N, C-alpha and C positions, 0 to 999 in steps of 0.2 A: 461617450462616443459608442455607437453600436458596433458590435462585433459581427462579422460575416465570414462564413466559410464558403468557398467556392470549390466544387469538386469537378476536376478535369482540367488538365493543362494543355488542351489543344487550342485551336484558334478561338473558339467560342469561350472557353473558360478564361483564357488570358485576357481577351478583350473585355470580358465581364469584370474581372478583377481590376483591370486598369480603369474602366469607367467608374467603379465604385471608389477606387482610390482617389480619383479627381474630385469626388464629392465629399471626401473627408472621412469615409468609413474606415474602420480597422479591419483589414482583409487578410485572411489566411487561405492559401491555395493548396489543395492537395492533388499530387500527380504521382501515379504509380511507376512511371519511368524515371530514368536518371536525368532526363532533359525534357523540356517542353516540346510539344508538337512531334511526338514520335509514333503516332498512329495515323489516323486519317488525315491529319494536318501535316504529314511528313512530305509527300511527294505527289500532290494533286496536279490537275492540269495547268494550274498557274494563272488562269484567267479571273480577272475582276470583271465580271461580264453581266452588266444589266441586259445586254443584248441576248443572253441566254436564260432569260428569266421566265420564259413560258413554263407553266406547270405541266406535268405529263398527263393530266387527267383529260384526255380528249379521245374521240372515237378513232382518228387515224392512228394514234399511238397504241391504242388497245388492239386494233386489227393487225398492226405490224407485229406486235407482241405475240399474238396468236400464231401468225405465219412463221415466226422465227423459233418457235418453242423447241423444235427438234433439230435446229441448225447450230452446230457446236460453235461456229465462228461468227454467229450473229451478234449485232451490236447489243441486243437484249436477250438473255438466256435465263430460263426459269428451270430450276430442277423440279421435275414433275412429282418428286416424292412429297406427299402432302404432310402439312402440319397444321395444327389449329391456328397457331401465330400467323403463318403465311396466308391461309385461306381467309381468316378474318381481316387481315390487313387489305387483301385483294378486294374483298367485298366492299370494304370501306372506300377503297380507291375507286371503284366503279360508281359508288354512291355519290362521290364528289365531282363527277363529270359535269353537272350543271353549274359547279362553281368555278369552272375553267377560266372564264374571262375575267371575273372579279379577282380571283387569286393571282392571275398573271399580271394584271395591272398593279396589284398591291406589292408583288414581288419586285417589279420594276422600281416603284417608288422607294421601297426599302433599299434596293441596290444603289440607287442614286444618292441616298442619304449616307449610306455606308462608305461609299467611295470618297466622299468629302471628309468624313471623320477620319477614315484610315490615312489619307494623304496628309491631313493636318497632324495626327499623331506621329507619323513617321518623320515628318519635318521637325516637329518640336522635340522629338527624342533622339533625332539624328540616327535613325535606323536605315542601314543599307540592305535592301532586300532584292536587288536586281530589278527595280521598278522600270518598266518600259512603257511609255505612253504613246504607243504607235497605233492604238485602236485595235479593234477585232473585225476581221473580214469573214463574213458567213457566206460560203459558196454552195451552189446548187448545181447539180449535174443535169437535170432535166426541166423542162417547162412545167411538168406537173408539180415537182418539188417546189418550184419557184411560186407557182400560182397558189399553192397551199400556204406558203410563207407570207403572201401578201395580206392575208386575213390577220395574221399574227402581227404584221407590221403595223396595221391600223391600231391594234390594241397597245403596242409598244409606244407608238406616237401619242395616243391618247393619255398614256401614263407619264409622258414628259420626256421620253428618250429621243435624243437626236440620232438618227439612223438613216442613211441614204441608200437608195437602190444604185447599183453599179452594173455595168455591162460586162460581158466577157473580156473585152479590151481593157476595161478599167480594172478588173481583177489582176491581170498580168502587169498593168502599170503599177498598181499599188504594191504587189509582190512579185517582182520580176523573177525570182528564183523558182516560182511555182510551175511545175509542168502539168500537162493534162488539158482537157477540154471541159469547159463549164458553160452552162446556159447563161447564168447571171448570178448576182449576189446582193448582199447588203453590207455596208460598212458603217461601223459605229466608231467615231473618232474619240469619243470620251472614255471608252473602255480602255483597260490597261492590263498588264500582266506583272507578275512578280513571284518571288519564291516565298511561299507560305511558311515554310519551315524557318527560314532566316528572319522573317518578320516576327513570327510568333516568339521565337527566342529572344529577339531584340526587344519586344515589348515586355516579355517577362523580366528581363533585366531592368527595364524602366520601372516595372512594378516594384521590385525590390529597392531601387533608388528612392522611390516615393513612400517607402516605409512597409510595404506589403511583405508578408511571410510566405514563402514557398517551400512546402514539404515535399521534396522529390523522393523518389523510391519509396513512396508511402501509399499503400493500398487501403482504401476505405472498405472496411468489412461490414459495418453496420451503421444504420442511421435510426435515430428515434427522434420524435418531436411531439410537442404539445402546443397549446395555444400561445405560450410565451417564448419558448426556445427550442433549440435543437442540439442533439448530442451526436457527435461523430466519433466512432470507434475506428481507429486505424492501426495498421501494422507496417512497421519499418524495420530497417536493421537494428534499431535500438530497442525494439520491443513493440508491445501493444499499448496503445493510449486511448483514453476517452476524453474528449474536450467538448464543453458546452459553448454554444454561440447563440446570439440573439436571432440570427437567421442563417439559413444555408441555402446556396444556390447550386442546383445540379446542372452541370454542363458536361456531362460525361459521355456524350456520343451515344453509341449503341448500348453502353452499360447503364444509361439513364433509366431505361425501362425496369430493370431489376432493382435499382436503388429507389426509384419511385414506389415500387410495390412494397418496400419496407416502411414507408410512411403512408400507406393506404391510398396511393395514387396509381390509376391505370393509365399507362402511356402506350399508345399504339404506335410504336417506332420499330421499323424492320431494318435490319442490316443488308443494305444493297451494295454488293462488292463492285469496286471499280478498279481499273488497272492503269498503269502508266509505265512508260519507259523513259529513261534519261540517257541521252547520247552525249558523250564526250567529244566535243568537236576539237580533236587533237591537232589536226593539220590545217594549213591555211585554205586549202581547197574545200574542206568541209565547212569552215567558218564562212567562207564566201558563198557557198551553195545553200546554206541554211537560211530559212525565212527570218525576217525581222518583225513583219506584221504578224500578230497572233491570227490563227485560222480556226474556223469551225466548219468542218466538212459534214454537211447534212446527211448525205447518202450513208456514210460509215459511222456517224455520230461520234466523230473523233475531234479533238482539239490539239493544237500545237502552241507552244510558247517558248520564245527565246529567253533564256535566263542568263544574262551576262553575255560576254563574248564567246564563251567556250562550252555552253550547254544548250541542248535542245530538249524540251520535255513534250511528249506526245501521250495523250491520255484519252480514255473513253471506256466504253461498254458498261453495261449494268447486269449484274448477275444476282439472281435470287436463289441463294443457296445456304440459308441460315447464316451461322457464325463461322463458316469455313473460311480460312485465311490462306489456303494453298494458292500458290502461284502457278497457274495453269499454262503450259506451253501453248495449247491451242487458243488461248485468249491473248497471249503476248505476240504470237506470229503475225496477226493482222496488223498490229501497231507497227511492227518493223517493216512489214511489206508496204504499208502506206507510206513510210519514209522513202523506201527504195523506189517506189512508182512515182511519187510526186517531187522528190528532191533527190534525184539519182546521183547528184554529185556529193551528197553527205555520206560519209563512212558510217556503216552500221557494225563495224568491228567491236567497238566498246559500247555496250548497251547494258544499262542496270535496270532490271525489272522490279516492279513493286506492285503491291495491292493493298487496298484499304476498304473498310467497311463504312459506307455512308449511312448515317442514322436518318432514316426517311419516315416521314408521317404519310398517311394515305392521301392527304390532300395536297402534299408537297409544301406546306406552310410550317415555318418554324413554331415551336412551342415556347411562348414567352408569357409566363403566367404564374400566379400563386397556386400552390397545391391546396390539399384539403386543410392542412394546418397553416395558420398565418405565419408560421416561422419558416416555411419551406416555399422556395421558388424554383422555376425552371427556365432555362434558356438552352434549348436543345432541339434536335430534330430538323436540322437545316439541310439534310440530304446532300446533293451535289453542289449546293451553293453556299457552304459555310464560309469559304474564303470571301465570297462576294457579299454576304449579308451580315457577317458577325459583328462588325463595327456598329451597325445600326441597331441590331437587336440587343447588343450590350448596353447601348444608350437607353433603349426602351426599358430594359430591365432595371437599370439604375434608377431611371426616373419613377418607376412604379414603386420603389421602396420609400419614397419620400412621405 
């Protein structure tokens, strides 16, 4: 039986470990935290969203980014301080503009595959993760926004996504608690929401039930590899250990770039910071005033998800600021204000802010591939769609090892 090490206990690493265990491999997962899903997989927007699969490599997105560069509360914020990593990533981002349509369609297809795998795994392993199958409602404030979205709608439909145009009246019918005026929108009934942290922890437990080993509080310090095997040197409370494996799969998010460099692979992954808030719906009035349908507000680039009866998650923004993990008040305030404006009956007294670093490739496509050495593989670089795509790329990775 082949032995495989998986590095990273977020959604991508745990789904990869699970897919490999289902195929009969002997799997050991390394995670630096005490529990699974404690970094970027901890408190994301919650959407399993094939409808949000458009890659960012488009001229309109590029022009918006340039307009927003000096606006502190803008949905996209770029620290103007230069670095070679940032500049090279952005140059590659621009070079990928011609691939926008093809990459968007491929992302939709992956998202649709991932949705089915994830639902099946959750059902088989009896994982409760506040799954809500109420669809996702994408709303547009202006005619211009909606007309731009019409072209993307054609791409999504071509890729197999069921998504329907809705009027302003339909928007308020689908989500009666939503206040404000909208031009029109799109509704994707097959999309869903759920708590990524709960799911990942539940699937990690399922991995252990299936015989997988998980080394928590274990930091991988060094990787070595050759044509036949890989060596993982790790540090934990019990000391430093080196273990050999037939293969290693790097699923370490933004840390994948540094780990890959140790085995002679260059990964162009940049940490794009995202923010979220989680509101405790403590009183009956807040629970009744909070949305049940998941929303995506195009103007503010914000999403909302109802997590169970008593929580509302709102997330968004993209910040190019290196590996900085500070939670900035000027990035959190727009999220709170959005709730107060569009769901005024929801109390914002109890708000938990969070930030995470999304591992993004310049063309927005995940890296699912073999490295320079036959013993090294990657499943990483999912950007803002790790929750949406991870189950599909895990299956792809596991199939590629046959």
